[in-house]
N, C-alpha and C positions, 0 to 999 in steps of 0.2 A: 663258388668254391671259397672256403676260408684260407687265408694266408696263415700257416702255422708258425708261430713263434718258437725259436729255440732259445730257451733261458738258461743261463748259467745258475748253478746252486749257491749263488751269493745272496746276501740280505736283500739286495735290490731285485734279483731274480725271483726269490721266494715271495717277496712282497707283491710282485707283479702276478705271479701264479695265484696267490690268495685273492687278489682283487678280481682276476678273471673268474675264479670259482664263486665269488660273492655275486658276480654279474650273471650267473647261470651258465657259464661256459665250461668247456671240458679241458682238463689239463692232465697230461700224463706225467707221472712222477716216479722216481726210483724208490724201491724198497730193498731190503736185503734178499728177498725172494726173486721177484720179477718187477718190471715196470707196470704200474697200475694206471688205468684210464679214469681219472677222478672227476666226479661231479657232486654237487650238493645233495646229499642223501635225503634231505627234507624237502627238496623242490622237485615235484613230479616232472616238470618240463625238462630239467637238467638230467634227471635219470633217464627220461625217454630218449634224450640225445645220446646217452651212452649206448642204449640198445640199437639205436639208428646207426651210429658210427661203426659199431662192431658187426652189425647184422646178427645180433644175439637174440635168440628166442626169448620172448617176454616171460615164459614160465620158468626160466632159469635165474634163481635169486642171486643177488650181489652180496659182496662183503662190504660192510661199513668200517672204514679205518678211523680210529680216534687217537688222540695224542696220549692218553693215559687211562688207567683204570677208573679213576673217579668220573671221567667223562663217559666212559662205557656204562657205568652203573646208572647214569641218567637215562639211558635208552633201553635197558634190558634188566630183567630180574635174574640175579645170580644165585644158584643153589650153593651149598657149602662146597660141593665138589668142584663146581665151576670157578668159584672164588679161589680155591686151592690151586687149580691150574693156572688161572690168571696171574696170581701172586708169584707162582714159581717160574712161569715162562713168558710173561710180558715184561718189557717189550721182546718180541720174538716171533718166529714163524709158526704161530698157532692161532687159528681162528676158532672161536667157540660159538656154537649156535645156541641161542637162548630165546626165552619168551620176551616178546616186545612189550615194554611197559605201555600202559594205556595212554599216558601223556607224553609219549616219545616224540610224536610229531614226524615220524619218518614217513617218506613216500611209500605208499603201497606198491608202486612199481619196484622199489629197492628190495622189498620182501617178496616179490612175485605173488602177492596176495596171501602169503602164509602169516601165521601168528608168531613166527620166530624171525630172528635176524642174526647173521653171522657177524661178529665183531672181532677186530684185531687191533693191536698196538704194535706198529712196525718197529723193528730194531735198526732204525736208519736215521741218522741225525737230520738229514735234509727233509726226509718225509715227516718226521715229527715237528720240525720247524715250520713246515708248511701247514700241517694240521693245527698247530698252536696259533699260527697267524690267521688262519681261516676261522677258527673258533667253533668248529662243529664237526659232525660226522661227514666223511667223504666216501660215497659209494665208489668202489674202484676195483672192477674186474681187470684182468690182465689187458694191457694196451695193445691188442692185436685184433685182427678180424676173427669173428667167432669161429672156433674150431681149428684155427691155424696155430702155428708154432708161437709159443709165448715169447715176449721180448725180454732180453736181458741187457740191452744197450738202448740209448736214445736213437741210434741209427736204425735198429730193428723197428722201433715205434714209427719213425719217420717214413720207413719203407712201406709200412702197411696203412698208416692213418694220416699221412701228410695231406693237408687240404680238407680234412674231415673234422679236425679238432683245433681248438684255439692255440695250444702251446704244449711244448714238451720241456720239462725241467730236467736238464742234463747233469748227472753227478756220476758219470762213468758206469762201468759194468756192475751188475748185481753180484754180491759175494756168494749167495747160496745157489741161485739159478733155477730152482723149482719152487712152485707155489707152496703156500703154507699148508700144514697139516689141519684138517678140520675135524673137530670133535662136537658131537651133539649129545643129546640125552633122550633115551627111550624109556619111559616109566621110571625116571629117576636114575637110570644107569648110563654111564658114559659109553658112547659108541663111536667107533671110527667111521667118519663119512668120506674122508679122502686122505690117503697117506700124503706127506709132503716133507717140508724142510725140517720139522722136528721129529726125530724118530719116535715110533710108537713105544719102543722099549722104555724111553725116558718118561713118557706119559704114564705108562702102566706102573712104573716104579714110584712115581709121585702119588698115584691113587692107591697103590698096594693091591691092585687086582687087574686082570686082563680087561681090555676094551671089548665091547660087543661089536659084532658085525651086523649092521641093520639089514632088514628086509629090503630087497631091490624094488624099485618103483620106476615106472615111465615118466613120472613127474619128479625132477630132482628137488631134494630138500636142502641142497648145498651146491656151490659151484663145482665144476670139474667132474660131474657125475654122468654126463652124456657118454654114450658108448664110443662115438667117434668124436675125438677131441685132440688138441695139440698136434694137428696132422700137417705134415709137409705135403707138397704137391706129389712127391714120389710115393710108389707103393713101398710098404715096409714089412720085412720078414724078420721075425725074432728068433733068438736062441740059435744062431747060426755058427757052426764051427768049420763048415766048409762051403764058403760062398761060391755061387755059380759065376761063370765068366761074364754074364751080362749084369751083374750086381755090383754096386759099390759097397765096400765093406767098412762098417763103422765098428771099430774094435773096442775091447776093454781088457787090460791086463796084457800079459806077455803073449801077444798073437802076432802072426806075420801077415804081410800083404794088406794091412788095413790102410785105406785112404786117409782116414782120420781115426784117432784113438782117444776115447774119452778120458782114459787114465792108464798110460803104459805100466804104471806101478801097481794098479789094481786099487786105487784109493777112491772110495765111494763119494767122499766129499768133493774131491776134484772132478769125478765123473758127473755129479749133479750140477756143479757150476758150469760145466762145458756142454751139457746135453743139448739145450735149445740153441746155443750158438753153432754147434756142429750141424744141426738140422737146418738151420738157416744158410750155412755155407753150402751145403749139398743142394738146397733148394735153388740158390743162386747159380749154381753150376748146371742146372737143368737135368739132374740126375733122375732116372726113371724108376729104379728100384734100389732100396737100401736094405742090406743085410746087416743085422746087428748081433754082436757077440752076446753070449749069455751073461747076465748080470746077477750076482748073488742077491737073494731076495731077503736081505736083512738090513737093519738100519736105514740109511738113506737109499739102499737098493730097492726097498719097497716102493718109494716114491718114483724112482727112475723107472721101474718096471711098470707101474700104474700108468705113467705118461706114455711109455712105449706101446703098451697094449692098446691104448685108446688111439695112438697115432696109427697103428696097424689095423684097426678095426674097419669093417666095411663102411663105406660112406654113401650118404644118400645122394 
C-alpha cells in the first residue's frame, strides 16, 4: 500500500507534486470545481494507474488539464466556435471536447481510444501553478472511487483514496463544488455533453445560439455520462416535498424539517458548492435513504439536478 503524502499548496508542496507527476505517480489536486486525480496524460502507465485507483471503466474518457490556451492548442484542433468559448471562459469550469492533433502524444487510455480529448484550463491558482511546474497535460478525473460522490476537500480525497495514490495537494474547499460543464461538437455544431459549473445560458449567449443535445450512447464521449454516477451509499429520492419518516431530508430553500439544507435562501451557487459535501456528511452518518427537495432546473440548477439524477439512478 502507498503512503499518501498530504502536501500544502506552498511552492515547496507544488514542486513536490510536480516531481511526483513527472515520476509517473498520481497526485490529487484542487480546482475550482472538485479535486482531480492527476496523472501524466502522455504516459500510458500513469493513466492506467488512474483507472486502477478509481476502479473506473476504461471506456470512460478523461479530461486533460493544462495551464493555458496556448498549451491546449498544442494537443487539439480548435474550431472558430471552440476558440471563441475558450477565449471567453478559460480559465474556468468549461471542458471542450476537440479532435486530438496527430502529433499530440497523448495516451490512448486518456482518450479511451477516441479521436477526441476533453481539455480544460482550471480557474484555480494552485492548480495552474502545478500544471505550469509540471509542464504538460495532466489527466484528472474527480479524485474519488468511480461512481461515488465527488470530493470537494482534501479530506474527502483521503477518505476514498488514501493508500492508493502518491499525494494530495491540499488548498482548502473547492469554490464551485460541481464538475465542469462539457461542450463538444457534432457536425460542427456545439453540443452540451454534461451540464456543470458554467451555466448553459452563458455558453449559448457567447455563441449566439442554443446548444444541441447529443444522441445518447452506451459508450461515453465525455466524463460524467454514465447513468449511475456521483452516488452515495444511501438510496436517493428526488423532488420530494413530503419526506417519509424513514428518510433523511436534504432541503433547498425555505423548507422545514431538513436535516441539511443546500441553501436556505434558495441560492443555486451556494447549493452547488454544498451538494457533494452534504452527501459525504450523510454517507458518513450511515443514512439509508435521502429525500431531496426540488431544485430549479435553470443556471447551476441544471448541473445540480444532473448529479442528483445520476446519484438516484439504479446501480449495477
